[in-house]
PQR file of N, CA, C, O and H, with PARSE charges and radii, in Angstrom:
ATOM      1  N   MET A   1     -17.553   7.147  -4.106 -0.4000 1.5000
ATOM      2  CA  MET A   1     -18.103   6.956  -5.175 -0.0000 2.0000
ATOM      3  C   MET A   1     -16.842   5.653  -5.949  0.5500 1.7000
ATOM      4  O   MET A   1     -15.619   5.593  -6.080 -0.5500 1.4000
ATOM      5  N   GLN A   2     -17.991   4.810  -6.289 -0.4000 1.5000
ATOM      6  CA  GLN A   2     -17.464   3.348  -6.723 -0.0000 2.0000
ATOM      7  C   GLN A   2     -16.800   3.457  -7.680  0.5500 1.7000
ATOM      8  O   GLN A   2     -17.195   4.461  -8.273 -0.5500 1.4000
ATOM      9  H   GLN A   2     -18.984   4.859  -6.183  0.4000 1.0000
ATOM     10  N   TRP A   3     -15.400   2.663  -8.584 -0.4000 1.5000
ATOM     11  CA  TRP A   3     -15.395   2.603  -9.742 -0.0000 2.0000
ATOM     12  C   TRP A   3     -15.932   1.630 -10.150  0.5500 1.7000
ATOM     13  O   TRP A   3     -16.142   0.560  -9.578 -0.5500 1.4000
ATOM     14  H   TRP A   3     -15.079   1.848  -8.102  0.4000 1.0000
ATOM     15  N   PRO A   4     -16.310   2.141 -11.711 -0.5600 1.5000
ATOM     16  CA  PRO A   4     -17.358   1.901 -12.131  0.2800 2.0000
ATOM     17  C   PRO A   4     -17.010   0.079 -12.655  0.5500 1.7000
ATOM     18  O   PRO A   4     -18.053  -0.574 -12.703 -0.5500 1.4000
ATOM     19  N   TRP A   5     -15.922  -0.603 -12.967 -0.4000 1.5000
ATOM     20  CA  TRP A   5     -15.265  -1.900 -13.331 -0.0000 2.0000
ATOM     21  C   TRP A   5     -14.817  -2.395 -12.200  0.5500 1.7000
ATOM     22  O   TRP A   5     -14.546  -1.606 -11.295 -0.5500 1.4000
ATOM     23  H   TRP A   5     -15.075  -0.073 -12.929  0.4000 1.0000
ATOM     24  N   ARG A   6     -14.632  -3.911 -11.995 -0.4000 1.5000
ATOM     25  CA  ARG A   6     -13.687  -4.227 -10.966 -0.0000 2.0000
ATOM     26  C   ARG A   6     -13.241  -5.403 -11.672  0.5500 1.7000
ATOM     27  O   ARG A   6     -13.728  -6.062 -12.592 -0.5500 1.4000
ATOM     28  H   ARG A   6     -14.852  -4.552 -12.730  0.4000 1.0000
ATOM     29  N   ALA A   7     -12.365  -5.474 -11.109 -0.4000 1.5000
ATOM     30  CA  ALA A   7     -10.877  -6.103 -12.330 -0.0000 2.0000
ATOM     31  C   ALA A   7     -10.644  -7.806 -11.776  0.5500 1.7000
ATOM     32  O   ALA A   7     -11.098  -7.697 -10.637 -0.5500 1.4000
ATOM     33  H   ALA A   7     -11.969  -4.939 -10.362  0.4000 1.0000
ATOM     34  N   ARG A   8     -10.247  -9.163 -11.898 -0.4000 1.5000
ATOM     35  CA  ARG A   8     -10.380 -10.051 -11.842 -0.0000 2.0000
ATOM     36  C   ARG A   8      -9.192 -10.336 -10.674  0.5500 1.7000
ATOM     37  O   ARG A   8      -7.976 -10.427 -10.840 -0.5500 1.4000
ATOM     38  H   ARG A   8      -9.878  -9.252 -12.824  0.4000 1.0000
ATOM     39  N   LEU A   9      -9.825 -10.423  -9.683 -0.4000 1.5000
ATOM     40  CA  LEU A   9      -8.809 -10.733  -8.411 -0.0000 2.0000
ATOM     41  C   LEU A   9      -7.769 -11.641  -8.414  0.5500 1.7000
ATOM     42  O   LEU A   9      -8.097 -12.512  -9.219 -0.5500 1.4000
ATOM     43  H   LEU A   9     -10.813 -10.349  -9.548  0.4000 1.0000
ATOM     44  N   ARG A  10      -6.227 -12.012  -7.740 -0.4000 1.5000
ATOM     45  CA  ARG A  10      -5.689 -12.813  -7.217 -0.0000 2.0000
ATOM     46  C   ARG A  10      -4.880 -13.526  -8.768  0.5500 1.7000
ATOM     47  O   ARG A  10      -4.236 -14.575  -8.760 -0.5500 1.4000
ATOM     48  H   ARG A  10      -5.960 -11.304  -7.086  0.4000 1.0000
ATOM     49  N   ARG A  11      -5.115 -12.680  -9.970 -0.4000 1.5000
ATOM     50  CA  ARG A  11      -4.425 -12.842 -11.186 -0.0000 2.0000
ATOM     51  C   ARG A  11      -3.325 -12.233 -11.150  0.5500 1.7000
ATOM     52  O   ARG A  11      -3.272 -11.418 -10.229 -0.5500 1.4000
ATOM     53  H   ARG A  11      -5.639 -11.828  -9.976  0.4000 1.0000
ATOM     54  N   ARG A  12      -2.040 -12.324 -12.048 -0.4000 1.5000
ATOM     55  CA  ARG A  12      -1.052 -11.545 -12.090 -0.0000 2.0000
ATOM     56  C   ARG A  12      -1.013 -10.470 -13.309  0.5500 1.7000
ATOM     57  O   ARG A  12      -1.307 -10.508 -14.504 -0.5500 1.4000
ATOM     58  H   ARG A  12      -2.083 -12.986 -12.797  0.4000 1.0000
ATOM     59  N   VAL A  13      -0.598  -9.668 -12.574 -0.4000 1.5000
ATOM     60  CA  VAL A  13      -1.200  -8.577 -13.415 -0.0000 2.0000
ATOM     61  C   VAL A  13      -0.124  -7.783 -13.893  0.5500 1.7000
ATOM     62  O   VAL A  13       0.745  -7.666 -13.029 -0.5500 1.4000
ATOM     63  H   VAL A  13      -0.360  -9.637 -11.603  0.4000 1.0000
ATOM     64  N   LEU A  14       0.213  -7.016 -15.280 -0.4000 1.5000
ATOM     65  CA  LEU A  14       0.762  -6.101 -15.868 -0.0000 2.0000
ATOM     66  C   LEU A  14       0.642  -4.042 -15.393  0.5500 1.7000
ATOM     67  O   LEU A  14       0.028  -3.389 -16.237 -0.5500 1.4000
ATOM     68  H   LEU A  14      -0.493  -7.111 -15.981  0.4000 1.0000
ATOM     69  N   VAL A  15       0.985  -3.545 -14.635 -0.4000 1.5000
ATOM     70  CA  VAL A  15       0.084  -2.099 -14.886 -0.0000 2.0000
ATOM     71  C   VAL A  15       1.504  -0.895 -14.924  0.5500 1.7000
ATOM     72  O   VAL A  15       2.515  -0.532 -14.322 -0.5500 1.4000
ATOM     73  H   VAL A  15       1.483  -4.075 -13.949  0.4000 1.0000
ATOM     74  N   ASN A  16       0.446  -0.601 -16.413 -0.4000 1.5000
ATOM     75  CA  ASN A  16       1.577   0.607 -16.742 -0.0000 2.0000
ATOM     76  C   ASN A  16       1.053   1.976 -16.177  0.5500 1.7000
ATOM     77  O   ASN A  16      -0.062   2.396 -16.485 -0.5500 1.4000
ATOM     78  H   ASN A  16      -0.375  -0.895 -16.902  0.4000 1.0000
ATOM     79  N   LEU A  17       1.817   2.585 -15.422 -0.4000 1.5000
ATOM     80  CA  LEU A  17       2.118   3.947 -14.923 -0.0000 2.0000
ATOM     81  C   LEU A  17       1.205   5.168 -15.831  0.5500 1.7000
ATOM     82  O   LEU A  17       1.658   5.343 -16.963 -0.5500 1.4000
ATOM     83  H   LEU A  17       2.723   2.244 -15.172  0.4000 1.0000
ATOM     84  N   LYS A  18       0.331   5.781 -15.572 -0.4000 1.5000
ATOM     85  CA  LYS A  18       0.740   6.772 -16.355 -0.0000 2.0000
ATOM     86  C   LYS A  18       1.909   8.482 -16.345  0.5500 1.7000
ATOM     87  O   LYS A  18       2.099   9.329 -17.218 -0.5500 1.4000
ATOM     88  H   LYS A  18      -0.037   5.640 -14.653  0.4000 1.0000
ATOM     89  N   ASP A  19       2.514   8.318 -14.728 -0.4000 1.5000
ATOM     90  CA  ASP A  19       2.723   9.372 -14.349 -0.0000 2.0000
ATOM     91  C   ASP A  19       4.282   9.569 -14.776  0.5500 1.7000
ATOM     92  O   ASP A  19       4.821  10.675 -14.745 -0.5500 1.4000
ATOM     93  H   ASP A  19       2.360   7.631 -14.019  0.4000 1.0000
ATOM     94  N   ASP A  20       5.119   8.070 -15.283 -0.4000 1.5000
ATOM     95  CA  ASP A  20       6.283   7.803 -15.635 -0.0000 2.0000
ATOM     96  C   ASP A  20       5.610   6.135 -16.877  0.5500 1.7000
ATOM     97  O   ASP A  20       4.971   5.197 -16.401 -0.5500 1.4000
ATOM     98  H   ASP A  20       4.681   7.171 -15.309  0.4000 1.0000
ATOM     99  N   ALA A  21       5.947   6.224 -18.164 -0.4000 1.5000
ATOM    100  CA  ALA A  21       6.346   5.552 -19.019 -0.0000 2.0000
ATOM    101  C   ALA A  21       7.456   4.599 -19.451  0.5500 1.7000
ATOM    102  O   ALA A  21       7.644   3.703 -20.274 -0.5500 1.4000
ATOM    103  H   ALA A  21       6.466   6.987 -18.551  0.4000 1.0000
ATOM    104  N   THR A  22       7.958   5.108 -18.688 -0.4000 1.5000
ATOM    105  CA  THR A  22       9.546   3.890 -18.485 -0.0000 2.0000
ATOM    106  C   THR A  22       9.133   2.942 -17.153  0.5500 1.7000
ATOM    107  O   THR A  22       9.925   2.033 -16.903 -0.5500 1.4000
ATOM    108  H   THR A  22       7.806   5.836 -18.020  0.4000 1.0000
ATOM    109  N   GLN A  23       8.095   3.065 -16.383 -0.4000 1.5000
ATOM    110  CA  GLN A  23       7.980   2.213 -15.387 -0.0000 2.0000
ATOM    111  C   GLN A  23       5.849   1.883 -15.326  0.5500 1.7000
ATOM    112  O   GLN A  23       4.737   2.409 -15.379 -0.5500 1.4000
ATOM    113  H   GLN A  23       7.452   3.803 -16.586  0.4000 1.0000
ATOM    114  N   ALA A  24       6.746   0.412 -15.156 -0.4000 1.5000
ATOM    115  CA  ALA A  24       5.376  -0.721 -14.487 -0.0000 2.0000
ATOM    116  C   ALA A  24       5.351  -1.494 -13.668  0.5500 1.7000
ATOM    117  O   ALA A  24       6.405  -2.109 -13.503 -0.5500 1.4000
ATOM    118  H   ALA A  24       7.650  -0.015 -15.113  0.4000 1.0000
ATOM    119  N   LEU A  25       4.283  -1.814 -12.851 -0.4000 1.5000
ATOM    120  CA  LEU A  25       4.470  -2.640 -11.430 -0.0000 2.0000
ATOM    121  C   LEU A  25       4.019  -3.806 -12.062  0.5500 1.7000
ATOM    122  O   LEU A  25       3.220  -3.582 -12.972 -0.5500 1.4000
ATOM    123  H   LEU A  25       3.427  -1.315 -12.985  0.4000 1.0000
ATOM    124  N   ARG A  26       4.405  -5.492 -11.766 -0.4000 1.5000
ATOM    125  CA  ARG A  26       4.156  -6.325 -12.168 -0.0000 2.0000
ATOM    126  C   ARG A  26       3.734  -6.672 -10.850  0.5500 1.7000
ATOM    127  O   ARG A  26       3.954  -5.804 -10.006 -0.5500 1.4000
ATOM    128  H   ARG A  26       5.054  -5.673 -11.027  0.4000 1.0000
ATOM    129  N   GLY A  27       2.929  -8.204 -10.278 -0.4000 1.5000
ATOM    130  CA  GLY A  27       2.323  -8.464  -9.531 -0.0000 2.0000
ATOM    131  C   GLY A  27       0.666  -8.923  -9.287  0.5500 1.7000
ATOM    132  O   GLY A  27      -0.342  -8.415  -9.777 -0.5500 1.4000
ATOM    133  H   GLY A  27       2.751  -8.910 -10.963  0.4000 1.0000
ATOM    134  N   VAL A  28       0.766  -9.801  -8.568 -0.4000 1.5000
ATOM    135  CA  VAL A  28      -0.591 -10.583  -7.498 -0.0000 2.0000
ATOM    136  C   VAL A  28      -1.585  -9.220  -7.473  0.5500 1.7000
ATOM    137  O   VAL A  28      -1.119  -8.269  -6.846 -0.5500 1.4000
ATOM    138  H   VAL A  28       1.585 -10.213  -8.170  0.4000 1.0000
ATOM    139  N   LEU A  29      -2.878  -9.036  -8.078 -0.4000 1.5000
ATOM    140  CA  LEU A  29      -3.840  -8.420  -8.239 -0.0000 2.0000
ATOM    141  C   LEU A  29      -4.319  -8.522  -6.757  0.5500 1.7000
ATOM    142  O   LEU A  29      -4.343  -9.717  -7.048 -0.5500 1.4000
ATOM    143  H   LEU A  29      -3.257  -9.808  -8.587  0.4000 1.0000
ATOM    144  N   TRP A  30      -4.739  -8.450  -5.405 -0.4000 1.5000
ATOM    145  CA  TRP A  30      -4.505  -8.741  -4.714 -0.0000 2.0000
ATOM    146  C   TRP A  30      -6.027  -8.345  -3.955  0.5500 1.7000
ATOM    147  O   TRP A  30      -6.644  -8.883  -3.036 -0.5500 1.4000
ATOM    148  H   TRP A  30      -4.720  -7.479  -5.169  0.4000 1.0000
ATOM    149  N   ASN A  31      -6.267  -7.302  -4.695 -0.4000 1.5000
ATOM    150  CA  ASN A  31      -7.710  -6.694  -3.933 -0.0000 2.0000
ATOM    151  C   ASN A  31      -8.104  -5.329  -5.031  0.5500 1.7000
ATOM    152  O   ASN A  31      -7.662  -5.201  -6.173 -0.5500 1.4000
ATOM    153  H   ASN A  31      -5.765  -6.865  -5.442  0.4000 1.0000
ATOM    154  N   GLN A  32      -9.027  -4.415  -4.341 -0.4000 1.5000
ATOM    155  CA  GLN A  32      -9.800  -3.543  -5.364 -0.0000 2.0000
ATOM    156  C   GLN A  32      -9.995  -2.720  -4.520  0.5500 1.7000
ATOM    157  O   GLN A  32     -10.030  -3.757  -3.858 -0.5500 1.4000
ATOM    158  H   GLN A  32      -9.387  -4.520  -3.414  0.4000 1.0000
ATOM    159  N   ARG A  33     -10.172  -1.867  -3.806 -0.4000 1.5000
ATOM    160  CA  ARG A  33     -10.587  -1.375  -2.774 -0.0000 2.0000
ATOM    161  C   ARG A  33     -10.636  -0.034  -3.515  0.5500 1.7000
ATOM    162  O   ARG A  33      -9.673   0.668  -3.823 -0.5500 1.4000
ATOM    163  H   ARG A  33     -10.144  -1.024  -4.343  0.4000 1.0000
ATOM    164  N   GLY A  34     -12.424   0.279  -3.831 -0.4000 1.5000
ATOM    165  CA  GLY A  34     -12.740   1.476  -4.266 -0.0000 2.0000
ATOM    166  C   GLY A  34     -12.199   1.559  -5.412  0.5500 1.7000
ATOM    167  O   GLY A  34     -12.241   0.730  -6.320 -0.5500 1.4000
ATOM    168  H   GLY A  34     -13.207  -0.291  -3.581  0.4000 1.0000
ATOM    169  N   ARG A  35     -11.512   2.898  -5.374 -0.4000 1.5000
ATOM    170  CA  ARG A  35     -10.532   3.217  -6.455 -0.0000 2.0000
ATOM    171  C   ARG A  35      -9.011   3.313  -6.527  0.5500 1.7000
ATOM    172  O   ARG A  35      -8.237   4.147  -6.996 -0.5500 1.4000
ATOM    173  H   ARG A  35     -11.478   3.572  -4.636  0.4000 1.0000
ATOM    174  N   TRP A  36      -8.887   2.292  -5.965 -0.4000 1.5000
ATOM    175  CA  TRP A  36      -7.233   1.565  -5.522 -0.0000 2.0000
ATOM    176  C   TRP A  36      -7.437   0.716  -5.854  0.5500 1.7000
ATOM    177  O   TRP A  36      -8.622   0.383  -5.822 -0.5500 1.4000
ATOM    178  H   TRP A  36      -9.516   1.614  -5.584  0.4000 1.0000
ATOM    179  N   PHE A  37      -6.216  -0.432  -6.522 -0.4000 1.5000
ATOM    180  CA  PHE A  37      -6.046  -1.437  -6.819 -0.0000 2.0000
ATOM    181  C   PHE A  37      -4.517  -1.514  -5.576  0.5500 1.7000
ATOM    182  O   PHE A  37      -3.697  -0.622  -5.359 -0.5500 1.4000
ATOM    183  H   PHE A  37      -5.253  -0.161  -6.548  0.4000 1.0000
ATOM    184  N   VAL A  38      -4.584  -2.750  -5.034 -0.4000 1.5000
ATOM    185  CA  VAL A  38      -3.784  -3.770  -4.219 -0.0000 2.0000
ATOM    186  C   VAL A  38      -3.153  -4.602  -5.059  0.5500 1.7000
ATOM    187  O   VAL A  38      -3.791  -5.506  -5.599 -0.5500 1.4000
ATOM    188  H   VAL A  38      -5.250  -3.475  -5.210  0.4000 1.0000
ATOM    189  N   LEU A  39      -2.038  -4.458  -5.259 -0.4000 1.5000
ATOM    190  CA  LEU A  39      -0.320  -5.631  -5.562 -0.0000 2.0000
ATOM    191  C   LEU A  39       0.326  -6.017  -4.340  0.5500 1.7000
ATOM    192  O   LEU A  39       0.637  -5.214  -3.461 -0.5500 1.4000
ATOM    193  H   LEU A  39      -1.519  -3.724  -4.821  0.4000 1.0000
ATOM    194  N   ARG A  40       0.529  -7.272  -4.293 -0.4000 1.5000
ATOM    195  CA  ARG A  40       1.249  -8.735  -3.376 -0.0000 2.0000
ATOM    196  C   ARG A  40       2.551  -8.804  -4.573  0.5500 1.7000
ATOM    197  O   ARG A  40       2.769  -8.541  -5.756 -0.5500 1.4000
ATOM    198  H   ARG A  40       0.277  -7.925  -5.008  0.4000 1.0000
ATOM    199  N   GLN A  41       3.244  -9.372  -3.303 -0.4000 1.5000
ATOM    200  CA  GLN A  41       3.858 -10.198  -4.555 -0.0000 2.0000
ATOM    201  C   GLN A  41       4.391  -9.121  -5.661  0.5500 1.7000
ATOM    202  O   GLN A  41       3.792  -9.330  -6.717 -0.5500 1.4000
ATOM    203  H   GLN A  41       3.067  -9.585  -2.342  0.4000 1.0000
ATOM    204  N   ALA A  42       5.303  -8.055  -5.773 -0.4000 1.5000
ATOM    205  CA  ALA A  42       5.269  -6.834  -6.448 -0.0000 2.0000
ATOM    206  C   ALA A  42       6.369  -6.346  -7.064  0.5500 1.7000
ATOM    207  O   ALA A  42       7.156  -5.789  -6.298 -0.5500 1.4000
ATOM    208  H   ALA A  42       5.789  -7.885  -4.915  0.4000 1.0000
ATOM    209  N   ASP A  43       6.854  -6.396  -8.880 -0.4000 1.5000
ATOM    210  CA  ASP A  43       7.985  -6.179  -9.049 -0.0000 2.0000
ATOM    211  C   ASP A  43       8.016  -4.564  -9.574  0.5500 1.7000
ATOM    212  O   ASP A  43       7.182  -4.229 -10.415 -0.5500 1.4000
ATOM    213  H   ASP A  43       6.215  -6.849  -9.502  0.4000 1.0000
ATOM    214  N   LEU A  44       8.808  -3.758  -9.161 -0.4000 1.5000
ATOM    215  CA  LEU A  44       9.184  -2.850 -10.225 -0.0000 2.0000
ATOM    216  C   LEU A  44       9.544  -2.364 -11.185  0.5500 1.7000
ATOM    217  O   LEU A  44      10.247  -1.367 -11.025 -0.5500 1.4000
ATOM    218  H   LEU A  44       9.486  -4.030  -8.478  0.4000 1.0000
ATOM    219  N   LEU A  45       9.138  -2.984 -13.191 -0.4000 1.5000
ATOM    220  CA  LEU A  45       9.741  -2.412 -13.817 -0.0000 2.0000
ATOM    221  C   LEU A  45      10.203  -1.613 -14.519  0.5500 1.7000
ATOM    222  O   LEU A  45       9.450  -1.062 -15.321 -0.5500 1.4000
ATOM    223  H   LEU A  45       8.566  -3.794 -13.321  0.4000 1.0000
ATOM    224  N   LYS A  46      11.137  -1.375 -14.492 -0.4000 1.5000
ATOM    225  CA  LYS A  46      12.188   0.089 -15.310 -0.0000 2.0000
ATOM    226  C   LYS A  46      12.845  -0.107 -16.172  0.5500 1.7000
ATOM    227  O   LYS A  46      13.904  -0.644 -15.846 -0.5500 1.4000
ATOM    228  H   LYS A  46      11.749  -1.822 -13.840  0.4000 1.0000
ATOM    229  N   LEU A  47      12.693   0.133 -17.484 -0.4000 1.5000
ATOM    230  CA  LEU A  47      13.352   0.365 -19.240 -0.0000 2.0000
ATOM    231  C   LEU A  47      14.832   0.462 -18.677  0.5500 1.7000
ATOM    232  O   LEU A  47      15.460   1.270 -17.993 -0.5500 1.4000
ATOM    233  H   LEU A  47      11.833   0.569 -17.749  0.4000 1.0000
ATOM    234  N   GLY A  48      15.090  -0.776 -19.307 -0.4000 1.5000
ATOM    235  CA  GLY A  48      16.929  -0.726 -19.104 -0.0000 2.0000
ATOM    236  C   GLY A  48      16.714  -2.035 -18.508  0.5500 1.7000
ATOM    237  O   GLY A  48      16.762  -3.186 -18.942 -0.5500 1.4000
ATOM    238  H   GLY A  48      14.580  -1.433 -19.863  0.4000 1.0000
ATOM    239  N   ALA A  49      16.445  -1.469 -17.304 -0.4000 1.5000
ATOM    240  CA  ALA A  49      17.025  -1.920 -15.553 -0.0000 2.0000
ATOM    241  C   ALA A  49      16.010  -3.819 -16.170  0.5500 1.7000
ATOM    242  O   ALA A  49      15.339  -4.255 -17.106 -0.5500 1.4000
ATOM    243  H   ALA A  49      16.406  -0.534 -16.952  0.4000 1.0000
ATOM    244  N   GLU A  50      16.812  -4.437 -14.319 -0.4000 1.5000
ATOM    245  CA  GLU A  50      16.338  -5.652 -13.897 -0.0000 2.0000
ATOM    246  C   GLU A  50      15.377  -5.661 -12.862  0.5500 1.7000
ATOM    247  O   GLU A  50      15.811  -5.110 -11.850 -0.5500 1.4000
ATOM    248  H   GLU A  50      17.357  -4.082 -13.559  0.4000 1.0000
ATOM    249  N   PRO A  51      14.433  -6.015 -12.776 -0.5600 1.5000
ATOM    250  CA  PRO A  51      13.099  -6.078 -12.203  0.2800 2.0000
ATOM    251  C   PRO A  51      13.119  -6.021 -10.745  0.5500 1.7000
ATOM    252  O   PRO A  51      13.484  -7.040 -10.158 -0.5500 1.4000
ATOM    253  N   THR A  52      12.747  -4.877  -9.990 -0.4000 1.5000
ATOM    254  CA  THR A  52      12.827  -4.927  -8.444 -0.0000 2.0000
ATOM    255  C   THR A  52      11.856  -5.198  -7.327  0.5500 1.7000
ATOM    256  O   THR A  52      10.948  -4.427  -7.016 -0.5500 1.4000
ATOM    257  H   THR A  52      12.450  -4.049 -10.467  0.4000 1.0000
ATOM    258  N   PRO A  53      12.128  -6.420  -6.711 -0.5600 1.5000
ATOM    259  CA  PRO A  53      11.351  -6.477  -5.980  0.2800 2.0000
ATOM    260  C   PRO A  53      10.576  -5.800  -4.713  0.5500 1.7000
ATOM    261  O   PRO A  53      11.253  -5.668  -3.694 -0.5500 1.4000
ATOM    262  N   LEU A  54       9.637  -5.494  -4.691 -0.4000 1.5000
ATOM    263  CA  LEU A  54       9.235  -4.279  -3.595 -0.0000 2.0000
ATOM    264  C   LEU A  54       8.601  -5.449  -2.692  0.5500 1.7000
ATOM    265  O   LEU A  54       8.006  -6.453  -3.085 -0.5500 1.4000
ATOM    266  H   LEU A  54       9.087  -5.601  -5.519  0.4000 1.0000
ATOM    267  N   ASP A  55       8.867  -5.079  -1.474 -0.4000 1.5000
ATOM    268  CA  ASP A  55       8.723  -5.432  -0.191 -0.0000 2.0000
ATOM    269  C   ASP A  55       6.700  -4.660   0.433  0.5500 1.7000
ATOM    270  O   ASP A  55       6.335  -3.499   0.251 -0.5500 1.4000
ATOM    271  H   ASP A  55       9.350  -4.264  -1.155  0.4000 1.0000
ATOM    272  N   GLY A  56       5.792  -5.853   1.156 -0.4000 1.5000
ATOM    273  CA  GLY A  56       4.397  -5.852   1.088 -0.0000 2.0000
ATOM    274  C   GLY A  56       3.881  -5.139  -0.007  0.5500 1.7000
ATOM    275  O   GLY A  56       4.537  -4.745  -0.972 -0.5500 1.4000
ATOM    276  H   GLY A  56       6.089  -6.796   1.304  0.4000 1.0000
ATOM    277  N   GLU A  57       2.542  -4.973   0.205 -0.4000 1.5000
ATOM    278  CA  GLU A  57       1.855  -4.168  -0.236 -0.0000 2.0000
ATOM    279  C   GLU A  57       1.951  -3.443  -1.104  0.5500 1.7000
ATOM    280  O   GLU A  57       2.603  -2.562  -0.543 -0.5500 1.4000
ATOM    281  H   GLU A  57       2.009  -5.293   0.989  0.4000 1.0000
ATOM    282  N   VAL A  58       1.673  -2.792  -2.987 -0.4000 1.5000
ATOM    283  CA  VAL A  58       1.357  -2.194  -3.229 -0.0000 2.0000
ATOM    284  C   VAL A  58       0.331  -1.282  -3.699  0.5500 1.7000
ATOM    285  O   VAL A  58      -0.783  -1.659  -4.061 -0.5500 1.4000
ATOM    286  H   VAL A  58       1.144  -3.508  -3.443  0.4000 1.0000
ATOM    287  N   ILE A  59       0.634  -0.352  -3.689 -0.4000 1.5000
ATOM    288  CA  ILE A  59      -1.132   0.210  -3.213 -0.0000 2.0000
ATOM    289  C   ILE A  59      -1.019   0.947  -4.743  0.5500 1.7000
ATOM    290  O   ILE A  59       0.164   0.758  -5.023 -0.5500 1.4000
ATOM    291  H   ILE A  59       1.539  -0.046  -3.394  0.4000 1.0000
ATOM    292  N   VAL A  60      -1.587   1.636  -5.800 -0.4000 1.5000
ATOM    293  CA  VAL A  60      -1.363   1.731  -7.497 -0.0000 2.0000
ATOM    294  C   VAL A  60      -3.081   2.769  -7.123  0.5500 1.7000
ATOM    295  O   VAL A  60      -3.842   2.015  -6.519 -0.5500 1.4000
ATOM    296  H   VAL A  60      -2.549   1.790  -5.573  0.4000 1.0000
ATOM    297  N   HIS A  61      -3.610   3.921  -7.309 -0.4000 1.5000
ATOM    298  CA  HIS A  61      -5.108   4.602  -7.368 -0.0000 2.0000
ATOM    299  C   HIS A  61      -4.801   4.347  -8.577  0.5500 1.7000
ATOM    300  O   HIS A  61      -3.725   4.177  -9.151 -0.5500 1.4000
ATOM    301  H   HIS A  61      -2.992   4.534  -7.800  0.4000 1.0000
ATOM    302  N   VAL A  62      -6.704   4.334  -9.156 -0.4000 1.5000
ATOM    303  CA  VAL A  62      -6.379   3.927 -10.813 -0.0000 2.0000
ATOM    304  C   VAL A  62      -7.053   4.964 -11.808  0.5500 1.7000
ATOM    305  O   VAL A  62      -7.714   4.941 -12.847 -0.5500 1.4000
ATOM    306  H   VAL A  62      -7.578   4.473  -8.690  0.4000 1.0000
ATOM    307  N   THR A  63      -6.246   6.366 -10.460 -0.4000 1.5000
ATOM    308  CA  THR A  63      -6.205   7.617 -11.659 -0.0000 2.0000
ATOM    309  C   THR A  63      -4.604   7.501 -12.131  0.5500 1.7000
ATOM    310  O   THR A  63      -4.297   8.441 -12.865 -0.5500 1.4000
ATOM    311  H   THR A  63      -5.709   6.385  -9.616  0.4000 1.0000
ATOM    312  N   ASN A  64      -3.459   6.512 -11.861 -0.4000 1.5000
ATOM    313  CA  ASN A  64      -2.281   7.003 -12.444 -0.0000 2.0000
ATOM    314  C   ASN A  64      -1.869   5.301 -13.071  0.5500 1.7000
ATOM    315  O   ASN A  64      -0.696   4.937 -13.150 -0.5500 1.4000
ATOM    316  H   ASN A  64      -3.708   5.749 -11.265  0.4000 1.0000
ATOM    317  N   ILE A  65      -3.145   4.321 -13.510 -0.4000 1.5000
ATOM    318  CA  ILE A  65      -3.169   3.475 -14.281 -0.0000 2.0000
ATOM    319  C   ILE A  65      -3.699   4.096 -16.184  0.5500 1.7000
ATOM    320  O   ILE A  65      -4.696   4.584 -16.715 -0.5500 1.4000
ATOM    321  H   ILE A  65      -4.098   4.617 -13.446  0.4000 1.0000
ATOM    322  N   ALA A  66      -2.680   3.788 -16.488 -0.4000 1.5000
ATOM    323  CA  ALA A  66      -2.695   4.221 -18.194 -0.0000 2.0000
ATOM    324  C   ALA A  66      -3.350   3.006 -18.500  0.5500 1.7000
ATOM    325  O   ALA A  66      -4.572   3.154 -18.522 -0.5500 1.4000
ATOM    326  H   ALA A  66      -1.870   3.392 -16.057  0.4000 1.0000
ATOM    327  N   PHE A  67      -2.893   1.629 -18.792 -0.4000 1.5000
ATOM    328  CA  PHE A  67      -3.888   0.738 -18.667 -0.0000 2.0000
ATOM    329  C   PHE A  67      -2.318  -0.589 -17.393  0.5500 1.7000
ATOM    330  O   PHE A  67      -1.211  -0.441 -16.876 -0.5500 1.4000
ATOM    331  H   PHE A  67      -1.900   1.509 -18.775  0.4000 1.0000
ATOM    332  N   TYR A  68      -3.751  -2.060 -17.612 -0.4000 1.5000
ATOM    333  CA  TYR A  68      -3.677  -3.118 -16.930 -0.0000 2.0000
ATOM    334  C   TYR A  68      -3.930  -3.824 -17.954  0.5500 1.7000
ATOM    335  O   TYR A  68      -4.772  -3.628 -18.830 -0.5500 1.4000
ATOM    336  H   TYR A  68      -4.651  -2.180 -18.032  0.4000 1.0000
ATOM    337  N   GLN A  69      -2.840  -5.047 -17.783 -0.4000 1.5000
ATOM    338  CA  GLN A  69      -3.043  -6.257 -18.063 -0.0000 2.0000
ATOM    339  C   GLN A  69      -2.987  -7.395 -17.933  0.5500 1.7000
ATOM    340  O   GLN A  69      -1.810  -7.729 -17.798 -0.5500 1.4000
ATOM    341  H   GLN A  69      -2.156  -5.207 -17.071  0.4000 1.0000
ATOM    342  N   GLU A  70      -4.093  -8.756 -17.875 -0.4000 1.5000
ATOM    343  CA  GLU A  70      -3.775  -9.906 -17.462 -0.0000 2.0000
ATOM    344  C   GLU A  70      -2.478 -10.542 -17.959  0.5500 1.7000
ATOM    345  O   GLU A  70      -1.963 -10.190 -19.020 -0.5500 1.4000
ATOM    346  H   GLU A  70      -5.050  -8.485 -17.985  0.4000 1.0000
ATOM    347  N   LEU A  71      -1.941 -11.525 -17.136 -0.4000 1.5000
ATOM    348  CA  LEU A  71      -0.519 -12.607 -17.600 -0.0000 2.0000
ATOM    349  C   LEU A  71      -0.740 -14.000 -17.457  0.5500 1.7000
ATOM    350  O   LEU A  71      -1.396 -14.639 -16.635 -0.5500 1.4000
ATOM    351  H   LEU A  71      -2.360 -11.811 -16.274  0.4000 1.0000
ATOM    352  N   PRO A  72      -0.161 -14.282 -18.277 -0.5600 1.5000
ATOM    353  CA  PRO A  72      -0.432 -15.666 -17.752  0.2800 2.0000
ATOM    354  C   PRO A  72       0.308 -16.544 -16.947  0.5500 1.7000
ATOM    355  O   PRO A  72      -0.151 -17.648 -16.653 -0.5500 1.4000
TER
END
């Protein structure tokens, strides 16, 4: 089943996660494959800590996304 909406690709985004409200991901939304977001150049943001760079691609299922925002 295809997810009913498509995000704008090649934009920097902030992805807030459902499973842990103290963590978020920031990166370039490289691709959306069905119900999966693919981020590149991603950082893990934790409440009260410095951003942690993540290697490679980060893949997040849309059921784990509380919301996402495009960054300027």
